[in-house]
mmCIF file of the C-alpha atoms, coordinates in Angstrom:
data_MODEL
# 
_entry.id   MODEL 
# 
loop_
_atom_site.group_PDB 
_atom_site.id 
_atom_site.type_symbol 
_atom_site.label_atom_id 
_atom_site.label_alt_id 
_atom_site.label_comp_id 
_atom_site.label_asym_id 
_atom_site.label_entity_id 
_atom_site.label_seq_id 
_atom_site.pdbx_PDB_ins_code 
_atom_site.Cartn_x 
_atom_site.Cartn_y 
_atom_site.Cartn_z 
_atom_site.occupancy 
_atom_site.B_iso_or_equiv 
_atom_site.pdbx_formal_charge 
_atom_site.auth_seq_id 
_atom_site.auth_comp_id 
_atom_site.auth_asym_id 
_atom_site.auth_atom_id 
_atom_site.pdbx_PDB_model_num 
ATOM 1   C CA . MET A 1 1   ? -4.645  33.727  -34.204 1.00 0.00 ? 1   MET A CA 1 
ATOM 2   C CA . PRO A 1 2   ? -3.139  30.572  -34.013 1.00 0.00 ? 2   PRO A CA 1 
ATOM 3   C CA . GLN A 1 3   ? -3.422  29.128  -30.291 1.00 0.00 ? 3   GLN A CA 1 
ATOM 4   C CA . HIS A 1 4   ? 0.583   27.682  -30.001 1.00 0.00 ? 4   HIS A CA 1 
ATOM 5   C CA . THR A 1 5   ? 0.879   24.359  -28.045 1.00 0.00 ? 5   THR A CA 1 
ATOM 6   C CA . MET A 1 6   ? 3.689   23.170  -26.000 1.00 0.00 ? 6   MET A CA 1 
ATOM 7   C CA . LYS A 1 7   ? 4.432   20.227  -23.929 1.00 0.00 ? 7   LYS A CA 1 
ATOM 8   C CA . VAL A 1 8   ? 4.831   19.757  -20.154 1.00 0.00 ? 8   VAL A CA 1 
ATOM 9   C CA . ILE A 1 9   ? 5.539   17.686  -17.689 1.00 0.00 ? 9   ILE A CA 1 
ATOM 10  C CA . LEU A 1 10  ? 2.808   17.610  -14.905 1.00 0.00 ? 10  LEU A CA 1 
ATOM 11  C CA . LEU A 1 11  ? 4.453   17.708  -11.375 1.00 0.00 ? 11  LEU A CA 1 
ATOM 12  C CA . GLU A 1 12  ? 1.684   17.094  -9.318  1.00 0.00 ? 12  GLU A CA 1 
ATOM 13  C CA . LYS A 1 13  ? -2.262  15.534  -9.890  1.00 0.00 ? 13  LYS A CA 1 
ATOM 14  C CA . VAL A 1 14  ? -3.929  17.707  -12.143 1.00 0.00 ? 14  VAL A CA 1 
ATOM 15  C CA . PRO A 1 15  ? -7.804  16.921  -12.937 1.00 0.00 ? 15  PRO A CA 1 
ATOM 16  C CA . SER A 1 16  ? -8.743  16.597  -16.625 1.00 0.00 ? 16  SER A CA 1 
ATOM 17  C CA . LEU A 1 17  ? -5.387  16.922  -17.672 1.00 0.00 ? 17  LEU A CA 1 
ATOM 18  C CA . GLY A 1 18  ? -3.208  13.882  -16.092 1.00 0.00 ? 18  GLY A CA 1 
ATOM 19  C CA . GLU A 1 19  ? -1.489  12.578  -13.299 1.00 0.00 ? 19  GLU A CA 1 
ATOM 20  C CA . ALA A 1 20  ? 1.932   13.513  -11.883 1.00 0.00 ? 20  ALA A CA 1 
ATOM 21  C CA . GLY A 1 21  ? 5.146   12.862  -13.924 1.00 0.00 ? 21  GLY A CA 1 
ATOM 22  C CA . GLU A 1 22  ? 2.995   12.823  -17.098 1.00 0.00 ? 22  GLU A CA 1 
ATOM 23  C CA . LEU A 1 23  ? 4.210   14.262  -20.467 1.00 0.00 ? 23  LEU A CA 1 
ATOM 24  C CA . VAL A 1 24  ? 1.185   16.591  -22.111 1.00 0.00 ? 24  VAL A CA 1 
ATOM 25  C CA . GLU A 1 25  ? 0.327   19.086  -24.578 1.00 0.00 ? 25  GLU A CA 1 
ATOM 26  C CA . VAL A 1 26  ? -1.407  22.055  -23.485 1.00 0.00 ? 26  VAL A CA 1 
ATOM 27  C CA . LYS A 1 27  ? -2.047  25.902  -24.790 1.00 0.00 ? 27  LYS A CA 1 
ATOM 28  C CA . GLU A 1 28  ? 1.279   27.584  -24.359 1.00 0.00 ? 28  GLU A CA 1 
ATOM 29  C CA . GLY A 1 29  ? -0.874  30.408  -22.143 1.00 0.00 ? 29  GLY A CA 1 
ATOM 30  C CA . TYR A 1 30  ? -2.224  28.150  -19.706 1.00 0.00 ? 30  TYR A CA 1 
ATOM 31  C CA . ALA A 1 31  ? 1.103   26.299  -19.187 1.00 0.00 ? 31  ALA A CA 1 
ATOM 32  C CA . ARG A 1 32  ? 2.944   29.914  -18.457 1.00 0.00 ? 32  ARG A CA 1 
ATOM 33  C CA . ASN A 1 33  ? -0.327  31.590  -16.716 1.00 0.00 ? 33  ASN A CA 1 
ATOM 34  C CA . TYR A 1 34  ? -1.636  28.786  -14.728 1.00 0.00 ? 34  TYR A CA 1 
ATOM 35  C CA . LEU A 1 35  ? 0.602   25.881  -14.505 1.00 0.00 ? 35  LEU A CA 1 
ATOM 36  C CA . PHE A 1 36  ? 4.190   27.233  -14.174 1.00 0.00 ? 36  PHE A CA 1 
ATOM 37  C CA . PRO A 1 37  ? 3.279   29.985  -11.710 1.00 0.00 ? 37  PRO A CA 1 
ATOM 38  C CA . ARG A 1 38  ? 1.379   27.319  -9.651  1.00 0.00 ? 38  ARG A CA 1 
ATOM 39  C CA . GLY A 1 39  ? 3.927   24.862  -9.454  1.00 0.00 ? 39  GLY A CA 1 
ATOM 40  C CA . LEU A 1 40  ? 2.032   22.475  -11.067 1.00 0.00 ? 40  LEU A CA 1 
ATOM 41  C CA . ALA A 1 41  ? 4.199   21.488  -14.675 1.00 0.00 ? 41  ALA A CA 1 
ATOM 42  C CA . GLN A 1 42  ? 7.430   22.412  -16.083 1.00 0.00 ? 42  GLN A CA 1 
ATOM 43  C CA . GLU A 1 43  ? 8.441   22.779  -19.450 1.00 0.00 ? 43  GLU A CA 1 
ATOM 44  C CA . ALA A 1 44  ? 9.616   19.521  -21.542 1.00 0.00 ? 44  ALA A CA 1 
ATOM 45  C CA . SER A 1 45  ? 12.905  20.268  -22.419 1.00 0.00 ? 45  SER A CA 1 
ATOM 46  C CA . LYS A 1 46  ? 15.867  17.754  -23.226 1.00 0.00 ? 46  LYS A CA 1 
ATOM 47  C CA . GLY A 1 47  ? 16.840  18.368  -19.479 1.00 0.00 ? 47  GLY A CA 1 
ATOM 48  C CA . ASN A 1 48  ? 13.502  17.533  -18.044 1.00 0.00 ? 48  ASN A CA 1 
ATOM 49  C CA . LEU A 1 49  ? 12.560  14.975  -19.923 1.00 0.00 ? 49  LEU A CA 1 
ATOM 50  C CA . ARG A 1 50  ? 16.280  13.227  -18.795 1.00 0.00 ? 50  ARG A CA 1 
ATOM 51  C CA . SER A 1 51  ? 15.019  13.691  -15.316 1.00 0.00 ? 51  SER A CA 1 
ATOM 52  C CA . LEU A 1 52  ? 11.910  12.383  -15.648 1.00 0.00 ? 52  LEU A CA 1 
ATOM 53  C CA . GLU A 1 53  ? 12.484  9.579   -17.254 1.00 0.00 ? 53  GLU A CA 1 
ATOM 54  C CA . GLN A 1 54  ? 15.618  8.732   -14.500 1.00 0.00 ? 54  GLN A CA 1 
ATOM 55  C CA . THR A 1 55  ? 13.026  9.232   -12.125 1.00 0.00 ? 55  THR A CA 1 
ATOM 56  C CA . GLN A 1 56  ? 10.353  6.923   -13.503 1.00 0.00 ? 56  GLN A CA 1 
ATOM 57  C CA . ARG A 1 57  ? 13.243  4.434   -13.915 1.00 0.00 ? 57  ARG A CA 1 
ATOM 58  C CA . THR A 1 58  ? 13.713  4.728   -10.134 1.00 0.00 ? 58  THR A CA 1 
ATOM 59  C CA . ARG A 1 59  ? 10.140  4.515   -9.467  1.00 0.00 ? 59  ARG A CA 1 
ATOM 60  C CA . ARG A 1 60  ? 9.720   1.321   -11.281 1.00 0.00 ? 60  ARG A CA 1 
ATOM 61  C CA . HIS A 1 61  ? 12.768  -0.333  -9.570  1.00 0.00 ? 61  HIS A CA 1 
ATOM 62  C CA . LYS A 1 62  ? 11.382  0.535   -6.308  1.00 0.00 ? 62  LYS A CA 1 
ATOM 63  C CA . GLN A 1 63  ? 8.049   -0.572  -7.569  1.00 0.00 ? 63  GLN A CA 1 
ATOM 64  C CA . ASP A 1 64  ? 9.956   -4.202  -8.592  1.00 0.00 ? 64  ASP A CA 1 
ATOM 65  C CA . ARG A 1 65  ? 11.616  -4.537  -5.411  1.00 0.00 ? 65  ARG A CA 1 
ATOM 66  C CA . LEU A 1 66  ? 8.491   -3.778  -3.119  1.00 0.00 ? 66  LEU A CA 1 
ATOM 67  C CA . LEU A 1 67  ? 6.437   -6.750  -5.289  1.00 0.00 ? 67  LEU A CA 1 
ATOM 68  C CA . GLN A 1 68  ? 9.521   -8.860  -4.720  1.00 0.00 ? 68  GLN A CA 1 
ATOM 69  C CA . GLU A 1 69  ? 9.651   -8.756  -0.827  1.00 0.00 ? 69  GLU A CA 1 
ATOM 70  C CA . ALA A 1 70  ? 5.616   -8.616  -0.848  1.00 0.00 ? 70  ALA A CA 1 
ATOM 71  C CA . LYS A 1 71  ? 6.297   -12.182 -2.496  1.00 0.00 ? 71  LYS A CA 1 
ATOM 72  C CA . GLN A 1 72  ? 8.981   -13.068 -0.005  1.00 0.00 ? 72  GLN A CA 1 
ATOM 73  C CA . ILE A 1 73  ? 6.923   -12.429 2.565   1.00 0.00 ? 73  ILE A CA 1 
ATOM 74  C CA . LYS A 1 74  ? 3.929   -14.231 1.305   1.00 0.00 ? 74  LYS A CA 1 
ATOM 75  C CA . ALA A 1 75  ? 5.902   -17.696 0.421   1.00 0.00 ? 75  ALA A CA 1 
ATOM 76  C CA . GLN A 1 76  ? 6.920   -17.032 4.092   1.00 0.00 ? 76  GLN A CA 1 
ATOM 77  C CA . LEU A 1 77  ? 3.391   -16.716 5.514   1.00 0.00 ? 77  LEU A CA 1 
ATOM 78  C CA . GLU A 1 78  ? 1.731   -19.030 3.600   1.00 0.00 ? 78  GLU A CA 1 
ATOM 79  C CA . GLY A 1 79  ? 0.226   -22.176 5.416   1.00 0.00 ? 79  GLY A CA 1 
ATOM 80  C CA . LYS A 1 80  ? 1.434   -21.134 8.696   1.00 0.00 ? 80  LYS A CA 1 
ATOM 81  C CA . PRO A 1 81  ? -1.212  -19.976 11.224  1.00 0.00 ? 81  PRO A CA 1 
ATOM 82  C CA . VAL A 1 82  ? -0.723  -17.134 13.906  1.00 0.00 ? 82  VAL A CA 1 
ATOM 83  C CA . VAL A 1 83  ? -1.317  -18.108 17.286  1.00 0.00 ? 83  VAL A CA 1 
ATOM 84  C CA . LEU A 1 84  ? -2.694  -15.435 19.949  1.00 0.00 ? 84  LEU A CA 1 
ATOM 85  C CA . ASP A 1 85  ? -3.348  -16.286 23.513  1.00 0.00 ? 85  ASP A CA 1 
ATOM 86  C CA . VAL A 1 86  ? -6.382  -14.044 24.859  1.00 0.00 ? 86  VAL A CA 1 
ATOM 87  C CA . LYS A 1 87  ? -8.475  -13.785 27.857  1.00 0.00 ? 87  LYS A CA 1 
ATOM 88  C CA . ALA A 1 88  ? -12.022 -15.222 27.005  1.00 0.00 ? 88  ALA A CA 1 
ATOM 89  C CA . GLY A 1 89  ? -15.037 -16.567 29.076  1.00 0.00 ? 89  GLY A CA 1 
ATOM 90  C CA . ASP A 1 90  ? -16.336 -19.746 29.194  1.00 0.00 ? 90  ASP A CA 1 
ATOM 91  C CA . THR A 1 91  ? -18.131 -19.578 26.133  1.00 0.00 ? 91  THR A CA 1 
ATOM 92  C CA . GLY A 1 92  ? -15.361 -18.750 23.504  1.00 0.00 ? 92  GLY A CA 1 
ATOM 93  C CA . ARG A 1 93  ? -16.115 -14.901 23.798  1.00 0.00 ? 93  ARG A CA 1 
ATOM 94  C CA . LEU A 1 94  ? -13.181 -12.550 23.972  1.00 0.00 ? 94  LEU A CA 1 
ATOM 95  C CA . PHE A 1 95  ? -13.212 -10.123 27.355  1.00 0.00 ? 95  PHE A CA 1 
ATOM 96  C CA . GLY A 1 96  ? -12.105 -8.025  24.193  1.00 0.00 ? 96  GLY A CA 1 
ATOM 97  C CA . SER A 1 97  ? -11.010 -8.754  20.906  1.00 0.00 ? 97  SER A CA 1 
ATOM 98  C CA . VAL A 1 98  ? -8.409  -9.102  18.439  1.00 0.00 ? 98  VAL A CA 1 
ATOM 99  C CA . THR A 1 99  ? -7.662  -5.841  16.104  1.00 0.00 ? 99  THR A CA 1 
ATOM 100 C CA . GLY A 1 100 ? -5.597  -5.974  13.230  1.00 0.00 ? 100 GLY A CA 1 
ATOM 101 C CA . LYS A 1 101 ? -2.512  -4.423  15.340  1.00 0.00 ? 101 LYS A CA 1 
ATOM 102 C CA . ASN A 1 102 ? -2.742  -7.448  17.606  1.00 0.00 ? 102 ASN A CA 1 
ATOM 103 C CA . ILE A 1 103 ? -2.536  -9.796  14.661  1.00 0.00 ? 103 ILE A CA 1 
ATOM 104 C CA . ALA A 1 104 ? 0.167   -7.511  13.326  1.00 0.00 ? 104 ALA A CA 1 
ATOM 105 C CA . GLU A 1 105 ? 2.777   -7.766  16.542  1.00 0.00 ? 105 GLU A CA 1 
ATOM 106 C CA . ALA A 1 106 ? 1.645   -11.741 16.432  1.00 0.00 ? 106 ALA A CA 1 
ATOM 107 C CA . VAL A 1 107 ? 3.099   -12.067 13.282  1.00 0.00 ? 107 VAL A CA 1 
ATOM 108 C CA . ARG A 1 108 ? 6.367   -10.043 14.078  1.00 0.00 ? 108 ARG A CA 1 
ATOM 109 C CA . LYS A 1 109 ? 6.940   -11.952 17.461  1.00 0.00 ? 109 LYS A CA 1 
ATOM 110 C CA . GLN A 1 110 ? 6.249   -15.456 15.719  1.00 0.00 ? 110 GLN A CA 1 
ATOM 111 C CA . TYR A 1 111 ? 7.663   -15.149 12.261  1.00 0.00 ? 111 TYR A CA 1 
ATOM 112 C CA . ASN A 1 112 ? 9.897   -11.988 12.776  1.00 0.00 ? 112 ASN A CA 1 
ATOM 113 C CA . ILE A 1 113 ? 7.969   -10.629 9.898   1.00 0.00 ? 113 ILE A CA 1 
ATOM 114 C CA . LYS A 1 114 ? 6.928   -6.966  9.635   1.00 0.00 ? 114 LYS A CA 1 
ATOM 115 C CA . VAL A 1 115 ? 3.615   -6.174  8.744   1.00 0.00 ? 115 VAL A CA 1 
ATOM 116 C CA . ASP A 1 116 ? 1.837   -3.182  8.652   1.00 0.00 ? 116 ASP A CA 1 
ATOM 117 C CA . LYS A 1 117 ? -1.521  -3.153  10.712  1.00 0.00 ? 117 LYS A CA 1 
ATOM 118 C CA . LYS A 1 118 ? -3.099  -1.231  7.873   1.00 0.00 ? 118 LYS A CA 1 
ATOM 119 C CA . LYS A 1 119 ? -2.645  -3.793  5.235   1.00 0.00 ? 119 LYS A CA 1 
ATOM 120 C CA . ILE A 1 120 ? -4.736  -6.220  7.426   1.00 0.00 ? 120 ILE A CA 1 
ATOM 121 C CA . GLU A 1 121 ? -8.246  -6.699  6.118   1.00 0.00 ? 121 GLU A CA 1 
ATOM 122 C CA . LEU A 1 122 ? -10.738 -7.570  9.025   1.00 0.00 ? 122 LEU A CA 1 
ATOM 123 C CA . ALA A 1 123 ? -14.342 -6.582  8.426   1.00 0.00 ? 123 ALA A CA 1 
ATOM 124 C CA . GLU A 1 124 ? -14.747 -6.539  12.611  1.00 0.00 ? 124 GLU A CA 1 
ATOM 125 C CA . SER A 1 125 ? -12.503 -7.031  15.468  1.00 0.00 ? 125 SER A CA 1 
ATOM 126 C CA . LEU A 1 126 ? -12.436 -10.632 16.101  1.00 0.00 ? 126 LEU A CA 1 
ATOM 127 C CA . ARG A 1 127 ? -14.305 -11.686 19.411  1.00 0.00 ? 127 ARG A CA 1 
ATOM 128 C CA . THR A 1 128 ? -14.091 -15.241 19.364  1.00 0.00 ? 128 THR A CA 1 
ATOM 129 C CA . VAL A 1 129 ? -11.993 -18.374 20.277  1.00 0.00 ? 129 VAL A CA 1 
ATOM 130 C CA . GLY A 1 130 ? -11.139 -20.217 16.987  1.00 0.00 ? 130 GLY A CA 1 
ATOM 131 C CA . GLU A 1 131 ? -9.925  -20.376 13.820  1.00 0.00 ? 131 GLU A CA 1 
ATOM 132 C CA . HIS A 1 132 ? -10.409 -17.273 11.790  1.00 0.00 ? 132 HIS A CA 1 
ATOM 133 C CA . THR A 1 133 ? -9.065  -16.588 8.228   1.00 0.00 ? 133 THR A CA 1 
ATOM 134 C CA . VAL A 1 134 ? -7.411  -12.982 7.594   1.00 0.00 ? 134 VAL A CA 1 
ATOM 135 C CA . GLU A 1 135 ? -6.370  -11.521 4.641   1.00 0.00 ? 135 GLU A CA 1 
ATOM 136 C CA . ILE A 1 136 ? -3.133  -9.349  4.555   1.00 0.00 ? 136 ILE A CA 1 
ATOM 137 C CA . LYS A 1 137 ? -2.850  -7.190  1.038   1.00 0.00 ? 137 LYS A CA 1 
ATOM 138 C CA . LEU A 1 138 ? 0.964   -6.656  1.477   1.00 0.00 ? 138 LEU A CA 1 
ATOM 139 C CA . HIS A 1 139 ? 0.822   -4.949  -2.409  1.00 0.00 ? 139 HIS A CA 1 
ATOM 140 C CA . PRO A 1 140 ? -1.803  -3.799  -4.857  1.00 0.00 ? 140 PRO A CA 1 
ATOM 141 C CA . GLU A 1 141 ? -0.681  -7.112  -6.171  1.00 0.00 ? 141 GLU A CA 1 
ATOM 142 C CA . VAL A 1 142 ? 0.043   -9.504  -3.570  1.00 0.00 ? 142 VAL A CA 1 
ATOM 143 C CA . THR A 1 143 ? -2.423  -10.757 -0.811  1.00 0.00 ? 143 THR A CA 1 
ATOM 144 C CA . VAL A 1 144 ? -1.977  -13.429 1.252   1.00 0.00 ? 144 VAL A CA 1 
ATOM 145 C CA . SER A 1 145 ? -4.291  -15.417 3.555   1.00 0.00 ? 145 SER A CA 1 
ATOM 146 C CA . ILE A 1 146 ? -3.409  -16.131 6.862   1.00 0.00 ? 146 ILE A CA 1 
ATOM 147 C CA . VAL A 1 147 ? -5.330  -18.408 9.977   1.00 0.00 ? 147 VAL A CA 1 
ATOM 148 C CA . VAL A 1 148 ? -5.301  -16.596 12.940  1.00 0.00 ? 148 VAL A CA 1 
ATOM 149 C CA . ASP A 1 149 ? -6.054  -19.132 15.990  1.00 0.00 ? 149 ASP A CA 1 
ATOM 150 C CA . VAL A 1 150 ? -7.609  -17.438 18.760  1.00 0.00 ? 150 VAL A CA 1 
ATOM 151 C CA . ARG A 1 151 ? -7.107  -19.358 21.887  1.00 0.00 ? 151 ARG A CA 1 
ATOM 152 C CA . GLY A 1 152 ? -8.887  -18.708 25.049  1.00 0.00 ? 152 GLY A CA 1 
ATOM 153 C CA . GLU A 1 153 ? -5.897  -18.203 27.905  1.00 0.00 ? 153 GLU A CA 1 
ATOM 154 C CA . GLY A 1 154 ? -5.920  -21.679 29.777  1.00 0.00 ? 154 GLY A CA 1 
ATOM 155 C CA . ARG A 1 155 ? -7.623  -23.539 26.738  1.00 0.00 ? 155 ARG A CA 1 
ATOM 156 C CA . GLY A 1 156 ? -5.822  -25.490 23.734  1.00 0.00 ? 156 GLY A CA 1 
# 
Protein backbone atom coordinates (compact mmCIF):
# COMPACT_ATOMS: atom_id res chain seq x y z
CA MET A 1 0.00 0.00 0.00
CA PRO A 2 1.63 3.30 -1.05
CA GLN A 3 2.28 5.97 1.55
CA HIS A 4 0.66 9.26 0.61
CA THR A 5 2.49 12.44 1.46
CA MET A 6 1.27 15.98 1.75
CA LYS A 7 2.78 19.41 2.18
CA VAL A 8 2.13 21.20 5.45
CA ILE A 9 3.09 24.53 6.97
CA LEU A 10 4.59 24.20 10.44
CA LEU A 11 2.98 26.51 12.99
CA GLU A 12 5.54 25.70 15.68
CA LYS A 13 9.05 24.26 15.78
CA VAL A 14 8.90 20.47 15.48
CA PRO A 15 12.18 18.73 16.35
CA SER A 16 13.71 16.80 13.44
CA LEU A 17 11.11 18.29 11.09
CA GLY A 18 11.61 22.05 10.95
CA GLU A 19 11.02 25.56 12.27
CA ALA A 20 7.74 27.48 12.52
CA GLY A 21 6.74 28.87 9.13
CA GLU A 22 8.54 26.19 7.13
CA LEU A 23 6.87 24.27 4.33
CA VAL A 24 7.60 20.53 4.69
CA GLU A 25 6.41 17.30 3.15
CA VAL A 26 5.21 14.59 5.56
CA LYS A 27 3.22 11.38 5.46
CA GLU A 28 -0.50 12.11 5.34
CA GLY A 29 -1.24 9.97 8.41
CA TYR A 30 1.41 11.80 10.46
CA ALA A 31 -0.10 15.14 9.49
CA ARG A 32 -3.73 14.16 10.15
CA ASN A 33 -3.17 12.10 13.30
CA TYR A 34 -0.37 14.04 15.00
CA LEU A 35 0.48 17.47 13.58
CA PHE A 36 -3.01 18.84 12.89
CA PRO A 37 -4.72 17.75 16.16
CA ARG A 38 -1.89 19.26 18.22
CA GLY A 39 -1.93 22.54 16.32
CA LEU A 40 1.65 22.06 15.13
CA ALA A 41 0.91 22.41 11.41
CA GLN A 42 -1.74 23.30 8.87
CA GLU A 43 -2.39 22.04 5.38
CA ALA A 44 -0.45 23.87 2.65
CA SER A 45 -3.53 25.06 0.78
CA LYS A 46 -3.32 28.04 -1.60
CA GLY A 47 -4.90 30.32 0.99
CA ASN A 48 -2.59 29.13 3.77
CA LEU A 49 0.45 29.54 1.51
CA ARG A 50 -0.59 33.13 0.68
CA SER A 51 -1.01 33.79 4.38
CA LEU A 52 2.44 32.30 5.06
CA GLU A 53 4.05 34.48 2.37
CA GLN A 54 2.39 37.58 3.82
CA THR A 55 3.58 36.66 7.33
CA GLN A 56 7.12 36.08 6.07
CA ARG A 57 7.12 39.42 4.21
CA THR A 58 5.93 41.19 7.36
CA ARG A 59 8.57 39.41 9.45
CA ARG A 60 11.35 40.31 6.96
CA HIS A 61 10.17 43.95 6.90
CA LYS A 62 10.23 44.06 10.71
CA GLN A 63 13.71 42.48 10.83
CA ASP A 64 15.00 45.01 8.26
CA ARG A 65 13.55 47.86 10.32
CA LEU A 66 15.10 46.53 13.55
CA LEU A 67 18.47 46.16 11.80
CA GLN A 68 18.32 49.77 10.54
CA GLU A 69 17.38 51.03 14.02
CA ALA A 70 20.29 49.12 15.54
CA LYS A 71 22.70 50.62 12.97
CA GLN A 72 21.40 54.13 13.79
CA ILE A 73 21.87 53.58 17.52
CA LYS A 74 25.38 52.25 16.89
CA ALA A 75 26.22 55.39 14.89
CA GLN A 76 24.88 57.59 17.71
CA LEU A 77 26.82 55.78 20.46
CA GLU A 78 30.10 54.97 18.73
CA GLY A 79 33.04 56.87 20.17
CA LYS A 80 31.00 58.53 22.92
CA PRO A 81 31.92 57.79 26.53
CA VAL A 82 29.26 57.01 29.09
CA VAL A 83 30.14 58.65 32.42
CA LEU A 84 28.99 57.20 35.73
CA ASP A 85 29.63 58.87 39.07
CA VAL A 86 29.69 56.23 41.78
CA LYS A 87 30.71 56.22 45.45
CA ALA A 88 34.20 54.81 45.78
CA GLY A 89 36.86 54.41 48.43
CA ASP A 90 40.29 56.04 48.35
CA THR A 91 41.76 53.01 46.56
CA GLY A 92 39.39 53.41 43.63
CA ARG A 93 37.33 50.40 44.63
CA LEU A 94 33.59 51.02 44.37
CA PHE A 95 31.32 50.67 47.39
CA GLY A 96 28.83 48.89 45.13
CA SER A 97 29.15 47.80 41.55
CA VAL A 98 28.11 49.05 38.14
CA THR A 99 25.67 46.70 36.41
CA GLY A 100 24.09 46.56 32.96
CA LYS A 101 21.07 48.33 34.43
CA ASN A 102 23.23 51.25 35.61
CA ILE A 103 24.88 51.53 32.19
CA ALA A 104 21.51 51.39 30.38
CA GLU A 105 20.19 54.20 32.62
CA ALA A 106 23.29 56.31 32.00
CA VAL A 107 22.99 55.86 28.21
CA ARG A 108 19.33 56.90 28.39
CA LYS A 109 20.07 59.97 30.55
CA GLN A 110 23.17 61.15 28.65
CA TYR A 111 22.17 60.40 25.06
CA ASN A 112 18.39 59.85 25.22
CA ILE A 113 18.84 56.37 23.73
CA LYS A 114 17.00 53.42 25.19
CA VAL A 115 19.14 50.26 25.43
CA ASP A 116 17.91 46.98 26.91
CA LYS A 117 20.06 46.14 29.95
CA LYS A 118 20.06 42.46 28.87
CA LYS A 119 21.89 43.42 25.67
CA ILE A 120 24.82 44.92 27.58
CA GLU A 121 27.49 42.25 27.71
CA LEU A 122 29.34 42.32 31.02
CA ALA A 123 31.38 39.31 32.12
CA GLU A 124 30.92 40.65 35.64
CA SER A 125 29.83 43.89 37.27
CA LEU A 126 32.34 46.77 37.17
CA ARG A 127 33.86 47.29 40.62
CA THR A 128 36.68 49.79 40.05
CA VAL A 129 37.05 53.41 39.00
CA GLY A 130 38.36 53.98 35.49
CA GLU A 131 37.50 53.40 31.86
CA HIS A 132 35.98 50.06 30.88
CA THR A 133 35.12 48.93 27.36
CA VAL A 134 31.65 47.38 27.24
CA GLU A 135 29.89 45.68 24.32
CA ILE A 136 26.22 46.25 23.60
CA LYS A 137 24.60 43.69 21.29
CA LEU A 138 21.97 45.91 19.66
CA HIS A 139 20.93 43.26 17.10
CA PRO A 140 22.22 39.79 16.14
CA GLU A 141 24.22 41.53 13.37
CA VAL A 142 25.09 44.82 15.15
CA THR A 143 27.32 45.23 18.21
CA VAL A 144 28.76 48.50 19.48
CA SER A 145 31.67 48.98 21.89
CA ILE A 146 31.34 51.88 24.28
CA VAL A 147 33.68 53.24 26.91
CA VAL A 148 32.13 53.40 30.36
CA ASP A 149 34.01 55.96 32.44
CA VAL A 150 33.39 55.08 36.09
CA ARG A 151 34.32 58.01 38.29
CA GLY A 152 34.46 57.95 42.06
CA GLU A 153 32.30 60.69 43.51
CA GLY A 154 34.37 63.71 44.43
CA ARG A 155 36.98 62.87 41.76
CA GLY A 156 37.57 64.10 38.21
